[in-house]
Steps between C-alpha positions, in 0.01 A plus 500: 500500500797582266781251436831588375685276258818378641786474241779248552836654585755472216738204509852608578741387218859522381600533135806335353635644182802398292659573166805361334615798308406866451392422142231244621143550390363460856687772678476533874264795459268309259492194728412723805215673296356162391525367863331820640206469264458136592521589873232774463261252333554225750492698827884490584711780631864487428702566812848386389695470194794249423682556176791359300615736229725360233507143645448179303224267601721195440627505854435646842864599520518874520121548529507672831137612463368144468737385777369772726139419418552129582688584819220737617247230430688214663593689812159647562623855438238553234225767518297358229288194418556484111767553245411637162722428202438593139537146360670164557822602311556799725507258798782317321620330189684224687638212291349279769138579499463336843703792651239747407225284635703453815519867584131550429423200739714656768286813494172315497615280792568823688145614439586753215311457166689554179297664221607549147333807364560468129407133460164393369446245773431521870783369726245323721653164552285326243615234266464737211720765655756245603532374138505850347759621752731204426453564118596857552801411713620262227433751230699770690797262553500390134487864382805584710688197377414589126601862567823406657591287200403766250711765691793265516485428127479872423798585728700222340423613157586867586825391648590303192449818302753666731260708700562546880245320726607658831760463771803691597724638217874432526770763507593639153151453368202736439124433418376645170118560477362402161143590370265241358660528159838431647635860462721624779343760739739567781731346760329395834644642816528324832156389629319606175266261332324488171166673509314339197424125456622509138845639594795271537834515674836412341835482666773708336870563578550779760755796488844417352663535839275240650538242224874543501502438876301182449777379264769587746316309780487193283862539398612541874302188580587264197848626387639627820351236723382758760236399752155661510581644839831628370334662202247691721781627730709621189203684349405667832861620560494645149183688588306331216125511597263206432122527405344810617829609664520214745825332611613183348441187702588131435131440440477770244809380301371133525156612362671667208730216420213249526250702298357314196495827328865564537608139396276521195243247595253795455526765240427882525417676176514192285148352482485130453200309357404138510 
């Protein structure tokens, strides 16, 4: 009498993938590939994918993929019994490590296991796994804290040297792209960004007609005592366009008069060192 070997049906699983920036080592594609290899070895079949591209792990805010995953689990809308994640840090780098543990507990309590495919331990509820997970969560949180401090110091240093760190550019000013040696390349247009990490952006005076209008606006406000609303009305009656051809508003006049660049709190082409 012949017997046929019965193989267990594959376990239905969802995968959660996340990356903070497009330059991150573990891209979404790389994460999905590693998770797929893990799933094949362990007998899982991936039936759903939740992803957060370009989202920080410091908070759940803006992470629609993780929010939807948790909602599906908590409301019983899930079609899977396991969640596959590359490692503990992909789940989150929360400053409060209990937050990451809380989300995992919600999944387990709903009957859905969480598997970390790239970690060297089994997430089996043992004391060893609990200790290692907590260590990984603390390490992930500390890494983010140290990285944030390093980035802040770098931005501050670059700002002290006169380089632009982002944000809107006021009327009468242009952004000049410099190479890594500080040599000018070209003026950046609206919406254009630097393409190389070594490039820097410096603010420089715009066309003469714009810089002259800036002086005139300050003169109307300080010397003539005109209100911001009055200045905007006067400029619009004269047909003088604002940035990108927009009409002048009280807000646009106010932002110009309050600009730290315009009142010399910041500098443009003059670089300052400490």
